[in-house]
C-alpha positions in Angstrom: 141.1 -8.1 84.9 139.1 -6.6 82.0 136.9 -3.7 82.8 133.7 -5.6 81.8 134.6 -8.4 84.3 135.5 -6.0 87.0 132.0 -4.4 86.5 130.4 -7.8 86.7 132.3 -8.7 89.9 131.3 -5.4 91.5 127.7 -5.8 90.5 127.7 -9.3 91.8 129.1 -8.1 95.1 126.5 -5.4 95.4 123.7 -7.7 94.7 124.9 -10.3 97.1 125.4 -7.7 99.8 121.8 -6.5 99.2 120.4 -10.1 99.5 122.5 -10.7 102.6 120.4 -8.2 104.6 117.8 -10.9 105.4 120.2 -13.8 105.9 119.0 -16.0 108.8 122.3 -15.8 110.7 122.3 -12.0 110.4 123.5 -9.4 108.0 126.8 -8.9 109.7 127.7 -12.6 109.5 126.8 -12.7 105.8 128.8 -9.5 105.1 131.9 -10.9 106.8 131.7 -14.2 104.9 131.0 -12.4 101.6 134.0 -10.1 102.1 136.3 -13.0 103.0 135.3 -14.9 99.9 135.8 -12.0 97.6 139.2 -11.1 99.2 140.3 -14.7 98.9 139.8 -14.6 95.2 141.1 -11.0 94.6 144.3 -12.2 93.0 142.7 -14.4 90.3 143.8 -13.0 86.9 142.6 -15.7 84.5 139.4 -14.4 82.7 138.0 -18.0 82.5 138.4 -18.6 86.2 136.8 -15.2 87.0 133.8 -16.1 84.8 133.6 -19.4 86.6 133.6 -17.6 90.0 131.0 -15.1 88.7 128.7 -18.0 87.7 129.1 -19.5 91.1 128.2 -16.2 92.7 125.1 -16.1 90.5 124.1 -19.6 91.7 124.5 -18.4 95.3 122.2 -15.5 94.5 119.5 -17.8 93.1 119.8 -20.1 96.2 119.4 -17.1 98.5 116.4 -15.9 96.6 114.9 -19.4 96.8 115.6 -19.5 100.6 113.9 -16.2 101.1 110.9 -17.2 99.0 110.5 -20.4 100.9 110.7 -18.6 104.2 108.0 -16.2 103.2 105.8 -19.0 101.8 106.1 -20.9 105.1 105.2 -17.8 107.1 102.1 -17.1 104.9 101.1 -20.8 105.0 101.4 -20.8 108.8 99.3 -17.6 109.1 96.5 -18.7 106.8 96.4 -22.4 107.6 97.2 -22.5 111.2 93.8 -24.1 112.0 94.4 -27.1 109.8 96.4 -30.0 111.2 98.2 -32.4 108.8 
């Protein structure tokens, strides 16, 4: 694996690990799953396949950010609009 791809993979792992702290099922659950996924793909040597996996990881990061944003939005909405019934 080229050094630039290695750096990207490590950066992706660190970012996902950071985002996993607030995962609904718990940080330990997320950390175990993340480690298993990265270990499963550790033998991939093809740069194109590595780039594809990096893109998938970036997609997961965006999904996690959206999940957290939605959870915060719902909590704020519940606090400020708890008197209003739909």
